C-alpha positions as CSV (number, residue, x, y, z in Angstrom):
1,M,38.9,-102.6,-19.5
2,S,41.5,-101.6,-16.9
3,D,44.5,-99.7,-18.0
4,D,46.8,-102.7,-16.9
5,I,44.8,-104.9,-19.3
6,A,44.5,-102.4,-22.1
7,R,48.3,-101.9,-22.1
8,R,48.8,-105.6,-22.3
9,L,46.3,-106.2,-25.0
10,A,47.9,-103.5,-27.2
11,F,51.3,-105.1,-26.6
12,A,50.0,-108.6,-27.4
13,H,49.0,-107.4,-30.8
14,T,52.6,-106.2,-31.4
15,L,53.9,-109.6,-30.2
16,A,51.6,-111.4,-32.7
17,D,52.8,-109.1,-35.6
18,E,56.4,-109.8,-34.7
19,A,55.9,-113.6,-34.3
20,G,54.3,-113.6,-37.7
21,E,57.2,-111.9,-39.4
22,I,59.5,-114.5,-37.9
23,I,57.4,-117.5,-38.7
24,R,56.1,-116.8,-42.2
25,P,59.5,-117.2,-44.1
26,Y,59.7,-120.8,-42.6
27,F,56.3,-122.0,-43.8
28,R,56.3,-124.4,-46.7
29,K,60.1,-124.5,-46.8
30,R,62.4,-127.5,-46.3
31,I,63.5,-126.8,-42.8
32,E,65.1,-128.8,-40.0
33,I,62.7,-130.5,-37.7
34,A,63.7,-131.8,-34.3
35,D,61.9,-134.3,-32.2
36,K,61.2,-133.3,-28.5
37,G,59.5,-136.7,-27.9
38,S,62.3,-138.3,-25.9
39,G,61.6,-141.7,-27.0
40,G,57.7,-141.2,-26.9
41,P,55.4,-140.1,-29.7
42,F,56.9,-137.7,-32.3
43,D,56.9,-134.1,-31.0
44,P,58.2,-131.8,-33.7
45,V,59.8,-128.5,-33.1
46,T,61.4,-126.1,-35.6
47,E,63.6,-123.1,-35.6
48,A,60.5,-121.0,-36.3
49,D,58.9,-122.2,-33.1
50,R,62.1,-121.4,-31.1
51,R,62.8,-118.0,-32.7
52,A,59.3,-116.8,-32.4
53,E,59.1,-117.6,-28.6
54,E,62.6,-116.2,-27.9
55,E,61.5,-113.0,-29.5
56,I,58.2,-112.9,-27.5
57,R,59.7,-113.6,-24.2
58,E,62.5,-111.0,-24.6
59,R,60.0,-108.3,-25.6
60,I,57.9,-109.2,-22.6
61,R,60.9,-109.1,-20.4
62,L,61.8,-105.7,-21.6
63,S,58.3,-104.1,-21.5
64,F,56.7,-106.0,-18.5
65,P,59.5,-107.3,-16.5
66,E,57.4,-108.2,-13.4
67,D,55.1,-110.4,-15.4
68,G,55.5,-114.2,-15.6
69,V,55.8,-116.1,-18.7
70,L,55.0,-119.6,-19.6
71,G,55.8,-120.9,-23.0
72,E,56.0,-124.4,-24.8
73,E,59.6,-124.2,-25.8
74,Y,61.3,-122.5,-22.8
75,G,59.2,-123.2,-19.7
76,E,58.3,-120.8,-17.0
77,T,59.6,-117.5,-15.8
78,H,57.8,-116.5,-12.6
79,G,56.7,-112.9,-12.0
80,T,55.5,-110.8,-9.2
81,S,52.7,-108.6,-10.9
82,G,49.9,-111.2,-10.9
83,F,50.0,-111.2,-14.6
84,R,51.3,-114.2,-16.5
85,W,51.7,-114.5,-20.4
86,L,51.3,-117.9,-22.0
87,I,52.8,-118.5,-25.3
88,D,52.6,-121.2,-27.9
89,P,54.5,-119.9,-30.9
90,I,53.1,-122.4,-33.4
91,D,50.2,-124.4,-32.0
92,G,49.9,-127.1,-34.7
93,T,53.5,-127.7,-35.6
94,R,52.6,-130.9,-37.3
95,S,50.4,-129.0,-39.6
96,F,53.1,-126.4,-40.1
97,I,55.7,-129.0,-41.2
98,T,53.3,-130.6,-43.6
99,G,52.4,-127.4,-45.4
100,I,48.9,-127.2,-44.0
101,M,47.5,-123.9,-42.7
102,L,45.6,-125.2,-39.7
103,W,47.9,-123.8,-37.1
104,G,48.4,-120.5,-35.2
105,T,50.2,-118.5,-32.7
106,L,48.7,-118.4,-29.3
107,I,49.2,-115.5,-26.9
108,A,47.3,-115.3,-23.6
109,V,47.4,-113.1,-20.5
110,E,46.3,-114.4,-17.2
111,K,45.5,-112.1,-14.2
112,D,45.7,-114.3,-10.9
113,R,45.6,-117.4,-13.1
114,K,42.3,-116.4,-14.9
115,P,42.7,-115.8,-18.7
116,V,41.8,-112.2,-19.5
117,I,43.3,-111.9,-23.1
118,G,43.4,-114.4,-25.8
119,I,44.9,-114.2,-29.3
120,L,45.0,-116.7,-32.0
121,D,47.0,-115.4,-34.9
122,Q,47.2,-117.1,-38.3
123,P,49.8,-115.1,-40.1
124,I,49.7,-116.8,-43.5
125,L,45.9,-116.0,-43.8
126,S,46.2,-112.7,-42.0
127,E,43.5,-113.8,-39.5
128,R,43.6,-112.7,-35.9
129,F,41.0,-114.0,-33.4
130,V,40.8,-112.0,-30.1
131,G,38.9,-112.5,-27.0
132,E,38.7,-110.0,-24.1
133,G,36.2,-108.6,-21.7
134,G,33.5,-111.0,-22.6
135,H,33.7,-110.3,-26.2
136,A,35.5,-111.9,-29.3
137,R,36.4,-110.7,-32.8
138,L,38.1,-111.5,-35.9
139,T,40.4,-109.1,-37.7
140,T,41.4,-109.7,-41.3
141,P,42.6,-107.4,-44.2
142,E,38.9,-106.8,-44.9
143,G,38.2,-105.4,-41.5
144,T,37.0,-106.6,-38.0
145,V,33.9,-108.4,-37.1
146,A,32.3,-109.6,-33.9
147,L,32.4,-113.4,-33.4
148,H,29.3,-115.4,-32.5
149,V,28.8,-119.1,-32.1
150,R,25.8,-120.7,-33.7
151,A,22.9,-122.4,-32.1
152,C,22.8,-126.2,-32.3
153,E,20.0,-128.1,-30.5
154,S,21.7,-131.5,-30.0
155,L,24.7,-133.7,-30.8
156,A,22.6,-135.2,-33.6
157,H,22.9,-131.9,-35.5
158,A,26.4,-131.1,-34.5
159,V,29.7,-130.9,-36.3
160,V,32.5,-132.1,-33.9
161,T,36.2,-132.0,-34.4
162,T,39.4,-133.2,-32.8
163,T,42.9,-132.6,-33.8
164,H,43.7,-136.3,-34.3
165,P,41.5,-139.4,-33.3
166,F,44.4,-141.4,-32.1
167,A,47.5,-139.4,-31.4
168,Y,46.4,-137.5,-28.3
169,F,43.8,-139.8,-26.8
170,T,44.4,-142.8,-24.5
171,P,42.8,-146.1,-25.7
172,E,39.8,-145.4,-23.3
173,E,39.5,-141.8,-24.6
174,I,39.5,-143.1,-28.1
175,V,36.5,-145.3,-27.4
176,Q,34.7,-142.4,-25.6
177,F,35.3,-139.9,-28.5
178,D,34.3,-142.6,-31.0
179,R,31.0,-143.1,-29.2
180,L,30.3,-139.3,-29.1
181,A,31.4,-138.8,-32.8
182,K,28.9,-141.5,-33.9
183,K,26.0,-139.5,-32.3
184,C,26.9,-136.3,-34.2
185,R,26.0,-135.3,-37.7
186,M,29.6,-135.1,-38.9
187,S,33.1,-135.4,-37.4
188,R,36.3,-133.9,-38.8
189,F,40.0,-134.3,-37.8
190,H,42.8,-131.8,-37.9
191,G,42.8,-128.2,-36.8
192,D,44.6,-127.7,-33.5
193,C,43.8,-124.2,-32.3
194,Y,42.3,-123.2,-35.6
195,S,39.2,-125.4,-34.9
196,Y,38.4,-123.2,-31.9
197,G,38.5,-120.2,-34.2
198,M,36.0,-121.9,-36.5
199,L,33.7,-122.7,-33.5
200,A,33.8,-119.0,-32.5
201,M,32.8,-118.2,-36.0
202,G,29.9,-120.5,-36.0
203,F,31.1,-123.2,-38.4
204,I,31.8,-126.0,-35.9
205,D,29.7,-127.0,-32.9
206,A,32.0,-128.8,-30.7
207,V,35.7,-129.4,-30.2
208,V,36.9,-132.4,-28.0
209,E,40.6,-132.7,-27.1
210,A,42.9,-134.4,-24.6
211,G,46.4,-134.1,-23.4
212,L,46.5,-130.3,-23.8
213,K,48.9,-128.1,-21.9
214,P,48.2,-124.7,-20.3
215,W,49.7,-122.8,-23.3
216,D,47.2,-124.7,-25.5
217,T,44.1,-123.6,-23.8
218,A,44.7,-120.2,-22.1
219,A,44.2,-118.1,-25.2
220,L,41.3,-120.0,-26.5
221,I,39.1,-119.6,-23.4
222,P,38.5,-115.9,-23.8
223,I,37.9,-116.3,-27.6
224,V,35.3,-119.2,-27.1
225,E,33.5,-117.6,-24.2
226,G,33.6,-114.1,-25.8
227,A,31.9,-115.5,-28.8
228,G,29.1,-117.0,-26.6
229,G,30.4,-120.6,-26.2
230,I,31.4,-122.7,-23.4
231,I,34.7,-124.4,-22.7
232,T,35.3,-126.9,-19.8
233,D,37.0,-130.1,-19.0
234,W,35.3,-133.5,-19.8
235,S,33.4,-133.4,-16.5
236,G,32.0,-129.9,-17.1
237,K,34.5,-128.2,-14.6
238,P,36.5,-125.1,-15.6
239,V,39.6,-125.7,-17.7
240,T,42.6,-125.1,-15.6
241,G,46.0,-126.0,-16.9
242,G,44.9,-127.9,-20.1
243,G,44.1,-131.6,-19.9
244,R,40.8,-132.9,-21.4
245,V,38.8,-130.1,-23.1
246,I,35.3,-129.7,-24.5
247,A,34.4,-126.5,-26.4
248,A,30.9,-126.0,-27.7
249,G,28.9,-123.3,-29.2
250,D,25.6,-124.4,-27.7
251,K,25.1,-125.3,-24.0
252,R,22.7,-128.1,-25.1
253,V,25.5,-129.7,-27.1
254,H,28.0,-129.2,-24.3
255,A,25.7,-130.8,-21.8
256,E,25.2,-133.9,-24.0
257,A,29.0,-134.1,-24.7
258,V,29.7,-134.0,-21.0
259,A,27.1,-136.8,-20.4
260,F,28.8,-139.0,-23.0
261,L,32.5,-138.2,-22.1
262,S,32.1,-138.3,-18.2
263,R,30.7,-141.9,-18.2
């Protein structure tokens, strides 16, 4: 690991710690919820989202002023160093506002637009998933363990998840996902970023999403790949900037999923 990346990884941990301190007091409280949807589908945001991103961005500005930052709530600040931070303070705000723990803080670092660090932090459960340098690990109060996806020979044996079967898919994508899900052993809904953590732990075989943004995916790529999985778009090409995503623990399941979803 280069010194530049090592320093940013250590700093990313402090950012996750601080974001958790800000967010925790808001969880399962009756808080104000605003709608960013502008007449479209309901797109909630809370003071917890905004305060956490504000703090993260200010800390980055002070410690790495030449780095760029792209966040869900406050857009992009361009940098000159070749490094860019991608921030989603609460990925899964719909779960957050309904008192469900399937959400997390996503912090990623890109070098020349390639994700090199990914953190998924669940501050209520004290779980932190980290991907860097081709490895992934989970840290909890009990310690740190390496993450490894599980083998799965085919879709017929696979557990597949998506955050919501209707909210994020177009009508055509709903049909495609439904066809894929019917080939699987089991499908589950909900999860947002947390499903990718469960894939990296070996409890889920595939996650299929659409309509994602760069801050939704950048942190998850090093975690999934570091655990031995594969994450691409629906045609099997690299994920660049969100969009349609397939993450799988086994390349055989991934290949079948691509064949179904690229028809």
